[in-house]
Steps between C-alpha positions, in 0.01 A plus 500: 500500500185403688658173612804697643270710706300206628829320584618796707163532665529137635852566643402809701451435866200684636658523848790707366271752337402791731150637444336780715229277623736245644722768640186640677407178661864430608482834662184396680677199645804706593284756679323215688841356588616834640189544707522144634866468583655839573522644832308784655572845397774696686259666735452487877176298484424564863434873445135587459559699186625178319217279595341541154837398333520195727147396421543536124845307513332215713194485258709497184737244641231264611301528170814445289593184711146382456528550135814289480395221727128478421433710201318226314395556127587868519857422595529230238371742227742778591793250492377376172476849357853571632635186336591348846437171665236545770606195701862596510424857606258377778753257640785756491278753670405241768864417561595864535212555749596199702877599512388856621317332782809305598444161339806315361384355172832369403489208749248224417247450781601127547875601544462559875305177543763294322790671685328419838454133398876464425610633833496242766406667815681407817258355755533589868553191714188410677471579864502200717196493732587400839256305710480385858817515721728609215290826467532586860872417507564729203279775653703476823825517309381813321513359156138597421 
């Protein structure tokens, strides 16, 4: 009987088991993601009565983005407690923020360079510089 229990204990995947502590740390990461990536509240932020809401929103957003991008050991510990890969979460957060700022991350940086190398540009013919009598003849004819 004891060997049967030990056999089943080895087959159990720890990631599939939900425990309250892990759920708590997943909720911490989810709250930070909401603060970092969601838009401002549906308030007119230009009104003087909403200045405090705007300040709190901006502060929470900036702190959450800092947590994801440069959280250091604290970020790694939270990800470890939540059972998540810190490097994957950091890179995903960075990509989301860059996309929100208008960057296209789906195209490699060198793609534009390679494309421009393949296209042969048409060169304009060089202008012929006239000298001496031919210059004055062309000027008199109105070609210049």
